[in-house]
LUMBAKE-22035 format. One record per residue (C-alpha): residue number from 1; residue in one letter; x, y, z. Coordinates in pm, whole numbers, plus 50000, padded with zeros to 5 digits. Layout:
LUMBAKE-22035
<site><pos>NUM</pos><code>a</code><X>X</X><Y>Y</Y><Z>Z</Z></site>
...
END
This chain:
LUMBAKE-22035
<site><pos>1</pos><code>m</code><X>21317</X><Y>56801</Y><Z>77811</Z></site>
<site><pos>2</pos><code>k</code><X>21029</X><Y>56614</Y><Z>77963</Z></site>
<site><pos>3</pos><code>n</code><X>21035</X><Y>56839</Y><Z>78272</Z></site>
<site><pos>4</pos><code>l</code><X>20995</X><Y>57155</Y><Z>78061</Z></site>
<site><pos>5</pos><code>e</code><X>20680</X><Y>57017</Y><Z>77898</Z></site>
<site><pos>6</pos><code>n</code><X>20511</X><Y>57044</Y><Z>78234</Z></site>
<site><pos>7</pos><code>y</code><X>20553</X><Y>57426</Y><Z>78210</Z></site>
<site><pos>8</pos><code>g</code><X>20416</X><Y>57457</Y><Z>77861</Z></site>
<site><pos>9</pos><code>v</code><X>20760</X><Y>57501</Y><Z>77697</Z></site>
<site><pos>10</pos><code>q</code><X>20799</X><Y>57337</Y><Z>77353</Z></site>
<site><pos>11</pos><code>e</code><X>21093</X><Y>57280</Y><Z>77118</Z></site>
<site><pos>12</pos><code>l</code><X>21133</X><Y>57515</Y><Z>76830</Z></site>
<site><pos>13</pos><code>g</code><X>21033</X><Y>57378</Y><Z>76488</Z></site>
<site><pos>14</pos><code>t</code><X>21265</X><Y>57395</Y><Z>76191</Z></site>
<site><pos>15</pos><code>n</code><X>21091</X><Y>57705</Y><Z>76048</Z></site>
<site><pos>16</pos><code>e</code><X>21130</X><Y>57887</Y><Z>76379</Z></site>
<site><pos>17</pos><code>l</code><X>21493</X><Y>57790</Y><Z>76404</Z></site>
<site><pos>18</pos><code>a</code><X>21558</X><Y>57927</Y><Z>76061</Z></site>
<site><pos>19</pos><code>n</code><X>21402</X><Y>58259</Y><Z>76146</Z></site>
<site><pos>20</pos><code>i</code><X>21612</X><Y>58305</Y><Z>76459</Z></site>
<site><pos>21</pos><code>g</code><X>21941</X><Y>58364</Y><Z>76284</Z></site>
<site><pos>22</pos><code>g</code><X>22038</X><Y>58707</Y><Z>76421</Z></site>
<site><pos>23</pos><code>g</code><X>21901</X><Y>58913</Y><Z>76127</Z></site>
<site><pos>24</pos><code>n</code><X>22045</X><Y>59035</Y><Z>75809</Z></site>
<site><pos>25</pos><code>p</code><X>22426</X><Y>59004</Y><Z>75806</Z></site>
<site><pos>26</pos><code>i</code><X>22474</X><Y>59325</Y><Z>75599</Z></site>
<site><pos>27</pos><code>l</code><X>22262</X><Y>59526</Y><Z>75848</Z></site>
<site><pos>28</pos><code>r</code><X>22467</X><Y>59378</Y><Z>76131</Z></site>
<site><pos>29</pos><code>w</code><X>22788</X><Y>59477</Y><Z>75959</Z></site>
<site><pos>30</pos><code>v</code><X>22660</X><Y>59837</Y><Z>75885</Z></site>
<site><pos>31</pos><code>g</code><X>22546</X><Y>59861</Y><Z>76248</Z></site>
<site><pos>32</pos><code>a</code><X>22882</X><Y>59747</Y><Z>76384</Z></site>
<site><pos>33</pos><code>t</code><X>23081</X><Y>59972</Y><Z>76155</Z></site>
<site><pos>34</pos><code>l</code><X>22863</X><Y>60275</Y><Z>76240</Z></site>
<site><pos>35</pos><code>g</code><X>22881</X><Y>60203</Y><Z>76607</Z></site>
<site><pos>36</pos><code>s</code><X>23261</X><Y>60175</Y><Z>76609</Z></site>
<site><pos>37</pos><code>f</code><X>23291</X><Y>60490</Y><Z>76406</Z></site>
<site><pos>38</pos><code>i</code><X>23073</X><Y>60685</Y><Z>76657</Z></site>
<site><pos>39</pos><code>y</code><X>23268</X><Y>60536</Y><Z>76944</Z></site>
<site><pos>40</pos><code>d</code><X>23599</X><Y>60638</Y><Z>76789</Z></site>
<site><pos>41</pos><code>v</code><X>23484</X><Y>60999</Y><Z>76733</Z></site>
<site><pos>42</pos><code>i</code><X>23350</X><Y>61037</Y><Z>77084</Z></site>
<site><pos>43</pos><code>a</code><X>23647</X><Y>60863</Y><Z>77247</Z></site>
<site><pos>44</pos><code>d</code><X>23905</X><Y>61094</Y><Z>77091</Z></site>
<site><pos>45</pos><code>w</code><X>23686</X><Y>61415</Y><Z>77066</Z></site>
<site><pos>46</pos><code>e</code><X>23968</X><Y>61670</Y><Z>77092</Z></site>
<site><pos>47</pos><code>s</code><X>24177</X><Y>61525</Y><Z>76806</Z></site>
<site><pos>48</pos><code>n</code><X>23875</X><Y>61480</Y><Z>76582</Z></site>
<site><pos>49</pos><code>t</code><X>23747</X><Y>61841</Y><Z>76625</Z></site>
<site><pos>50</pos><code>v</code><X>24090</X><Y>61974</Y><Z>76551</Z></site>
<site><pos>51</pos><code>a</code><X>24127</X><Y>61765</Y><Z>76237</Z></site>
<site><pos>52</pos><code>f</code><X>23768</X><Y>61858</Y><Z>76128</Z></site>
<site><pos>53</pos><code>n</code><X>23833</X><Y>62229</Y><Z>76177</Z></site>
<site><pos>54</pos><code>e</code><X>24158</X><Y>62213</Y><Z>75985</Z></site>
<site><pos>55</pos><code>g</code><X>24001</X><Y>62032</Y><Z>75699</Z></site>
<site><pos>56</pos><code>f</code><X>23705</X><Y>62270</Y><Z>75696</Z></site>
<site><pos>57</pos><code>e</code><X>23936</X><Y>62576</Y><Z>75688</Z></site>
<site><pos>58</pos><code>e</code><X>24139</X><Y>62423</Y><Z>75400</Z></site>
<site><pos>59</pos><code>t</code><X>23829</X><Y>62349</Y><Z>75203</Z></site>
<site><pos>60</pos><code>c</code><X>23647</X><Y>62680</Y><Z>75235</Z></site>
<site><pos>61</pos><code>g</code><X>23951</X><Y>62904</Y><Z>75248</Z></site>
<site><pos>62</pos><code>c</code><X>23814</X><Y>63097</Y><Z>75549</Z></site>
<site><pos>63</pos><code>e</code><X>24101</X><Y>63106</Y><Z>75800</Z></site>
END
């Protein structure tokens, strides 16, 4: 650690260490869930569009 002090690098204090935790866990969970949903929709686009159209036609009664 002594070599890094020559370059102006300092250790993080306890306050700074507490702030660097990766953010709010709920927001991380929501982001991961939303990201995986979007990935699944795009990865299997054909199947999802067919299922969506079938559900829409059943709901609105416009075949």
